DSSP file (Angstrom, degrees, kcal/mol; ACC not computed):
  #  RESIDUE AA STRUCTURE BP1 BP2  ACC     N-H-->O    O-->H-N    N-H-->O    O-->H-N    TCO  KAPPA ALPHA  PHI   PSI    X-CA   Y-CA   Z-CA
    1    1 A M              0   0    0      0, 0.0    10,-2.8     0, 0.0    18,-0.1   0.000 360.0 360.0 360.0 -46.1   -1.8    6.7   -2.5
    2    2 A I        +     0   0    0      8,-0.2    33,-0.2    33,-0.1     8,-0.1   0.481 360.0  59.0-129.9  -6.7    0.2    7.5   -5.6
    3    3 A G  S    S-     0   0    0      2,-0.2     8,-0.1     6,-0.1     5,-0.0  -0.117  94.0 -85.6-110.1-154.9   -2.0    6.8   -8.5
    4    4 A D  S    S+     0   0    0     -2,-0.1     2,-0.7     6,-0.1     6,-0.0   0.123  79.4 119.8-106.9  20.6   -5.2    7.9  -10.0
    5    5 A N    >   -     0   0    0      1,-0.1     3,-1.6     4,-0.1    -2,-0.2  -0.777  52.0-155.0 -88.4 115.7   -7.5    5.5   -8.0
    6    6 A N  T 3  S+     0   0    0     -2,-0.7    -1,-0.1     1,-0.3    77,-0.1   0.456  83.8  78.9 -74.5   2.7   -9.9    7.7   -6.0
    7    7 A R  T 3  S+     0   0    0      1,-0.1    -1,-0.3    75,-0.1    67,-0.1   0.573  97.1  47.9 -81.0  -9.6  -10.4    4.9   -3.5
    8    8 A F  S <  S-     0   0    0     -3,-1.6    -1,-0.1    65,-0.1     2,-0.1  -0.997  97.4-107.3-132.5 135.1   -7.1    5.8   -1.9
    9    9 A P        -     0   0    0      0, 0.0     2,-0.2     0, 0.0    -6,-0.1  -0.373  34.6-119.5 -65.2 135.9   -6.0    9.3   -1.0
   10   10 A Y        -     0   0    0     -8,-0.1     2,-0.4    -2,-0.1    -8,-0.2  -0.529  32.0-153.9 -72.9 139.6   -3.3   10.8   -3.3
   11   11 A S        -     0   0    0    -10,-2.8     2,-0.1    -2,-0.2    23,-0.0  -0.954   8.4-141.5-124.0 135.5   -0.1   11.6   -1.5
   12   12 A Q     >  -     0   0    0     -2,-0.4     4,-2.1     1,-0.0     3,-0.5  -0.279  47.9 -83.3 -76.8 174.7    2.7   14.1   -2.2
   13   13 A S  H  > S+     0   0    0      1,-0.3     4,-1.9     2,-0.2    16,-0.3   0.878 128.8  46.1 -51.5 -51.1    6.3   13.2   -1.5
   14   14 A S  H  > S+     0   0    0      1,-0.2     4,-2.2     2,-0.2    -1,-0.3   0.843 112.8  51.7 -66.0 -31.8    6.4   14.0    2.2
   15   15 A Y  H  > S+     0   0    0     -3,-0.5     4,-2.7     2,-0.2    -1,-0.2   0.819 105.2  55.1 -74.7 -30.5    3.1   12.1    2.7
   16   16 A I  H  X S+     0   0    0     -4,-2.1     4,-2.2     2,-0.2    -2,-0.2   0.937 110.6  45.8 -64.4 -45.2    4.4    9.0    1.0
   17   17 A T  H  X S+     0   0    0     -4,-1.9     4,-2.2     1,-0.2    -2,-0.2   0.927 112.8  50.5 -60.7 -45.4    7.3    9.0    3.4
   18   18 A Q  H  X S+     0   0    0     -4,-2.2     4,-2.1     1,-0.2    -2,-0.2   0.907 108.0  53.6 -60.4 -42.5    4.9    9.6    6.3
   19   19 A F  H  X S+     0   0    0     -4,-2.7     4,-1.0     1,-0.2    -1,-0.2   0.945 111.0  44.8 -58.2 -49.1    2.7    6.7    5.2
   20   20 A F  H  X S+     0   0    0     -4,-2.2     4,-0.6     1,-0.2    -1,-0.2   0.835 109.0  56.8 -67.8 -30.8    5.7    4.3    5.1
   21   21 A E  H >< S+     0   0    0     -4,-2.2     3,-0.9     1,-0.2    -1,-0.2   0.896 104.9  52.4 -63.0 -39.0    6.8    5.6    8.5
   22   22 A E  H 3< S+     0   0    0     -4,-2.1    -1,-0.2     1,-0.2    -2,-0.2   0.769 109.2  50.7 -65.7 -25.0    3.4    4.7    9.9
   23   23 A C  H 3< S-     0   0    0     -4,-1.0    -1,-0.2     2,-0.2    -2,-0.2   0.531 113.2-120.4 -91.1  -7.9    3.9    1.2    8.5
   24   24 A D  S << S+     0   0    0     -3,-0.9    -3,-0.1    -4,-0.6    -4,-0.1  -0.111  70.7 124.3  93.8 -31.5    7.4    0.8   10.0
   25   25 A P        -     0   0    0      0, 0.0     2,-1.7     0, 0.0    -1,-0.3  -0.350  67.3-124.4 -59.5 144.2    9.6    0.3    7.0
   26   26 A D        +     0   0    0     -3,-0.1     2,-0.5     2,-0.0    -5,-0.1  -0.496  58.6 143.4 -89.8  66.6   12.4    2.8    6.9
   27   27 A F        -     0   0    0     -2,-1.7     2,-0.5   -10,-0.2    -7,-0.1  -0.918  28.0-173.6-110.5 131.2   11.6    4.2    3.5
   28   28 A A        -     0   0    0     -2,-0.5   -14,-0.1    -8,-0.1    -2,-0.0  -0.988  31.7-115.6-124.5 123.3   12.0    7.9    2.7
   29   29 A H        -     0   0    0     -2,-0.5   -12,-0.1   -16,-0.3     5,-0.1  -0.311  19.9-153.9 -58.7 133.4   10.9    9.2   -0.7
   30   30 A D        -     0   0    0      3,-0.1    -1,-0.1     1,-0.0     3,-0.1   0.286  45.0 -98.5 -96.8   8.9   13.8   10.4   -2.7
   31   31 A G  S    S+     0   0    0      1,-0.3     3,-0.1   -18,-0.1    -2,-0.1   0.392  83.8 126.8  91.0  -4.0   12.0   12.9   -4.9
   32   32 A S  S    S-     0   0    0      1,-0.2    -1,-0.3     2,-0.1   -19,-0.0  -0.129  78.4 -48.1 -75.8-179.5   11.8   10.6   -7.9
   33   33 A T     >  -     0   0    0      1,-0.1     4,-2.6    -3,-0.1     5,-0.3  -0.287  56.8-135.9 -53.7 125.6    8.6    9.7   -9.7
   34   34 A H  H  > S+     0   0    0      1,-0.2     4,-2.5     2,-0.2     5,-0.2   0.910  98.0  44.3 -54.7 -52.5    6.1    8.8   -7.0
   35   35 A W  H  > S+     0   0    0    -33,-0.2     4,-2.5     1,-0.2    -1,-0.2   0.901 115.0  47.9 -65.6 -40.4    4.6    5.7   -8.6
   36   36 A A  H  > S+     0   0    0      2,-0.2     4,-2.2     1,-0.2    -1,-0.2   0.921 113.4  47.6 -67.2 -42.4    7.9    4.2   -9.7
   37   37 A W  H  X S+     0   0    0     -4,-2.6     4,-2.1     2,-0.2    -2,-0.2   0.924 113.8  47.7 -62.5 -44.5    9.5    4.8   -6.3
   38   38 A T  H  X S+     0   0    0     -4,-2.5     4,-2.7    -5,-0.3     5,-0.2   0.902 109.6  52.3 -66.2 -41.1    6.5    3.3   -4.5
   39   39 A V  H  X S+     0   0    0     -4,-2.5     4,-2.5    -5,-0.2    -1,-0.2   0.917 109.2  51.1 -59.1 -43.3    6.4    0.2   -6.8
   40   40 A D  H  X S+     0   0    0     -4,-2.2     4,-2.0     2,-0.2    -2,-0.2   0.907 111.2  47.3 -61.2 -41.9   10.1   -0.4   -6.1
   41   41 A R  H  X S+     0   0    0     -4,-2.1     4,-2.2     2,-0.2    -2,-0.2   0.917 112.5  48.6 -67.3 -42.1    9.5   -0.2   -2.3
   42   42 A L  H  X S+     0   0    0     -4,-2.7     4,-2.3     1,-0.2    -2,-0.2   0.890 110.2  52.1 -65.1 -37.6    6.5   -2.6   -2.6
   43   43 A N  H  X S+     0   0    0     -4,-2.5     4,-1.3    -5,-0.2    -1,-0.2   0.888 106.7  53.8 -63.9 -38.2    8.6   -5.0   -4.7
   44   44 A E  H >< S+     0   0    0     -4,-2.0     3,-0.5     1,-0.2     4,-0.4   0.940 111.2  45.3 -58.8 -46.6   11.3   -4.9   -2.0
   45   45 A L  H >< S+     0   0    0     -4,-2.2     3,-1.2     1,-0.2    15,-0.3   0.873 108.6  56.8 -65.0 -36.4    8.7   -5.9    0.6
   46   46 A L  H 3< S+     0   0    0     -4,-2.3    -1,-0.2     1,-0.3    -2,-0.2   0.758 102.4  56.6 -67.1 -23.9    7.3   -8.5   -1.7
   47   47 A Q  T << S+     0   0    0     -4,-1.3    -1,-0.3    -3,-0.5    -2,-0.2   0.541  84.7 106.1 -84.9  -7.4   10.7  -10.1   -1.9
   48   48 A E  S <  S-     0   0    0     -3,-1.2    -3,-0.0    -4,-0.4    12,-0.0  -0.271  88.1 -76.0 -68.9 160.5   11.0  -10.6    1.9
   49   49 A P        -     0   0    0      0, 0.0     9,-0.5     0, 0.0    -1,-0.1  -0.225  45.7-134.5 -57.5 144.7   10.6  -14.0    3.4
   50   50 A R        -     0   0    0      7,-0.2     3,-0.1     1,-0.1     6,-0.1  -0.830  10.0-131.6-102.3 140.1    7.0  -15.4    3.6
   51   51 A P  S    S-     0   0    0      0, 0.0     2,-0.3     0, 0.0    -1,-0.1   0.830  86.4 -15.4 -62.1 -31.0    5.8  -17.0    6.8
   52   52 A K  S >  S-     0   0    0      4,-0.1     3,-1.0    -3,-0.0     0, 0.0  -0.971  92.7 -63.0-162.0 167.7    4.5  -19.9    4.8
   53   53 A A  T 3  S+     0   0    0     -2,-0.3     3,-0.1     1,-0.2     0, 0.0  -0.175 115.9  19.3 -56.8 147.6    3.6  -20.8    1.2
   54   54 A N  T 3  S+     0   0    0      1,-0.2     2,-0.3    -4,-0.0    -1,-0.2   0.769 103.0 106.2  61.9  29.5    0.8  -18.8   -0.5
   55   55 A T    <   -     0   0    0     -3,-1.0    -1,-0.2     0, 0.0     3,-0.1  -0.892  68.9-115.5-127.6 163.7    1.1  -15.9    1.9
   56   56 A L        -     0   0    0     -2,-0.3    -4,-0.1     1,-0.1   -10,-0.1  -0.644  44.7 -85.7 -92.6 155.2    2.5  -12.4    1.6
   57   57 A P     >  -     0   0    0      0, 0.0     4,-2.2     0, 0.0     3,-0.3  -0.299  40.5-118.6 -57.9 145.4    5.5  -11.2    3.6
   58   58 A E  H  > S+     0   0    0     -9,-0.5     4,-2.1     1,-0.2     5,-0.1   0.870 110.8  51.0 -59.1 -42.5    4.5   -9.9    7.0
   59   59 A R  H  > S+     0   0    0      1,-0.2     4,-2.0     2,-0.2    -1,-0.2   0.865 110.1  50.5 -67.5 -33.4    5.7   -6.3    6.5
   60   60 A L  H  > S+     0   0    0    -15,-0.3     4,-2.5    -3,-0.3    -1,-0.2   0.906 108.6  52.2 -67.9 -40.7    3.8   -6.1    3.2
   61   61 A V  H  X S+     0   0    0     -4,-2.2     4,-2.1     1,-0.2    -2,-0.2   0.901 108.8  51.1 -60.1 -40.5    0.7   -7.3    4.9
   62   62 A H  H  X S+     0   0    0     -4,-2.1     4,-2.3     2,-0.2    -1,-0.2   0.919 108.7  50.6 -64.2 -43.3    1.1   -4.6    7.5
   63   63 A V  H  X S+     0   0    0     -4,-2.0     4,-2.4     1,-0.2    -2,-0.2   0.927 110.9  49.1 -59.6 -45.2    1.5   -1.9    4.8
   64   64 A L  H  X S+     0   0    0     -4,-2.5     4,-1.4     1,-0.2    -1,-0.2   0.870 108.8  53.7 -63.3 -36.5   -1.7   -3.1    3.1
   65   65 A G  H  < S+     0   0    0     -4,-2.1    -1,-0.2     2,-0.2    -2,-0.2   0.910 109.3  47.0 -64.1 -42.7   -3.5   -3.0    6.4
   66   66 A V  H >< S+     0   0    0     -4,-2.3     3,-1.5     1,-0.2    -2,-0.2   0.899 109.0  55.6 -65.5 -39.7   -2.5    0.6    7.0
   67   67 A L  H 3< S+     0   0    0     -4,-2.4    -1,-0.2     1,-0.3    -2,-0.2   0.825 108.8  48.8 -59.4 -31.4   -3.6    1.4    3.5
   68   68 A M  T 3< S+     0   0    0     -4,-1.4    -1,-0.3    -3,-0.2    -2,-0.2   0.230  76.9 146.2 -97.1  13.8   -7.0    0.0    4.2
   69   69 A L    X   -     0   0    0     -3,-1.5     3,-1.8     1,-0.2    -3,-0.1  -0.230  53.0-132.0 -53.6 135.8   -7.6    1.8    7.5
   70   70 A K  G >  S+     0   0    0      1,-0.3     3,-2.0     2,-0.2    -1,-0.2   0.769 102.2  71.4 -62.4 -26.2  -11.3    2.6    8.0
   71   71 A Q  G 3  S+     0   0    0      1,-0.3    -1,-0.3     0, 0.0    -2,-0.1   0.709  95.7  53.7 -65.1 -17.6  -10.5    6.2    8.9
   72   72 A D  G <  S+     0   0    0     -3,-1.8    -1,-0.3     2,-0.0    -2,-0.2   0.283  83.1 132.3 -96.6   9.5   -9.5    6.8    5.3
   73   73 A A    <   -     0   0    0     -3,-2.0     2,-0.2     5,-0.2   -65,-0.1  -0.291  55.9-125.5 -65.0 143.0  -12.8    5.5    4.0
   74   74 A A    >   -     0   0    0      3,-0.4     3,-1.9   -67,-0.1     6,-0.2  -0.516  26.2-110.0 -81.2 157.2  -14.7    7.6    1.4
   75   75 A D  T 3  S+     0   0    0      1,-0.3    -1,-0.1    -2,-0.2    -2,-0.1   0.842 120.4  48.5 -57.5 -34.4  -18.3    8.6    2.1
   76   76 A D  T 3  S+     0   0    0      1,-0.2    -1,-0.3     2,-0.1     6,-0.1   0.371 117.8  41.2 -89.5   6.5  -19.5    6.2   -0.6
   77   77 A D    X   +     0   0    0     -3,-1.9     3,-1.8     1,-0.1    -3,-0.4  -0.346  64.2 158.6-146.2  58.2  -17.4    3.3    0.7
   78   78 A P  T 3  S+     0   0    0      0, 0.0    -5,-0.2     0, 0.0    -2,-0.1   0.768  80.1  44.0 -62.6 -27.1  -17.6    3.4    4.6
   79   79 A D  T 3  S-     0   0    0     -5,-0.0    -9,-0.1    -6,-0.0    -2,-0.0   0.407 107.2-125.2 -96.8   3.9  -16.7   -0.2    5.0
   80   80 A R    <>  +     0   0    0     -3,-1.8     4,-2.6    -6,-0.2     5,-0.2   0.642  68.5 134.1  65.9  18.0  -13.8    0.0    2.4
   81   81 A S  H  > S+     0   0    0      2,-0.2     4,-2.0     1,-0.2     5,-0.1   0.877  72.8  47.5 -67.0 -36.1  -15.3   -2.9    0.4
   82   82 A I  H  > S+     0   0    0      2,-0.2     4,-2.0     1,-0.2    -1,-0.2   0.917 113.0  48.8 -69.3 -42.3  -14.9   -1.1   -2.9
   83   83 A A  H  > S+     0   0    0      1,-0.2     4,-2.6     2,-0.2    -2,-0.2   0.903 109.9  52.6 -61.9 -40.7  -11.3   -0.1   -2.0
   84   84 A L  H  X S+     0   0    0     -4,-2.6     4,-2.4     1,-0.2    -1,-0.2   0.905 107.2  51.6 -62.3 -41.4  -10.6   -3.7   -1.0
   85   85 A A  H  X S+     0   0    0     -4,-2.0     4,-0.8     1,-0.2    -1,-0.2   0.901 111.2  48.3 -62.0 -40.2  -11.9   -4.9   -4.4
   86   86 A E  H >< S+     0   0    0     -4,-2.0     3,-0.6     1,-0.2    -2,-0.2   0.905 111.8  49.2 -65.4 -41.8   -9.6   -2.4   -6.1
   87   87 A L  H 3X S+     0   0    0     -4,-2.6     4,-1.0     1,-0.2    -2,-0.2   0.859 106.4  57.1 -65.7 -36.0   -6.6   -3.5   -3.9
   88   88 A N  H 3X S+     0   0    0     -4,-2.4     4,-1.3     1,-0.2    -1,-0.2   0.714  89.3  76.4 -71.0 -20.2   -7.3   -7.2   -4.7
   89   89 A K  H X< S+     0   0    0     -4,-0.8     3,-0.6    -3,-0.6     4,-0.3   0.963 104.5  32.0 -57.9 -55.5   -7.0   -6.7   -8.5
   90   90 A P  H >4 S+     0   0    0      0, 0.0     3,-0.6     0, 0.0    -1,-0.2   0.770 118.3  56.6 -75.0 -21.1   -3.2   -6.5   -8.6
   91   91 A L  H >< S+     0   0    0     -4,-1.0     3,-2.0     1,-0.2     4,-0.4   0.626  81.9  88.3 -82.7 -11.8   -2.8   -8.9   -5.6
   92   92 A G  G X< S+     0   0    0     -4,-1.3     3,-1.4    -3,-0.6    -1,-0.2   0.838  81.5  58.5 -54.7 -35.8   -4.8  -11.6   -7.4
   93   93 A C  G <  S+     0   0    0     -3,-0.6    -1,-0.3    -4,-0.3    -2,-0.1   0.689 100.5  57.9 -70.1 -16.1   -1.6  -12.9   -9.0
   94   94 A E  G <         0   0    0     -3,-2.0    -1,-0.3    -4,-0.1    -2,-0.2   0.500 360.0 360.0 -89.5  -5.0   -0.1  -13.5   -5.6
   95   95 A G    <         0   0    0     -3,-1.4    -3,-0.2    -4,-0.4    -2,-0.1   0.471 360.0 360.0  79.5 360.0   -3.0  -15.7   -4.5
């Protein structure tokens, strides 16, 4: 979405805002550095209440679900398993 991982489509400022609108959080990119702004928004979501121990906050789970939509699959990863493995790398510390 904002980095150099080709498993996720790169997004310009307006597309980052559109992505978060699709996920429901009311975040609008402010023109700052894409990756830093996105990290801050994801950290905000990560700080929200968790439904139970060892789970992620519900709104963050929803964002991750939208990120993993099959319609965004690359030709060489139709079931998104490679993208999922990439996504799980930074989430591993969250259990």
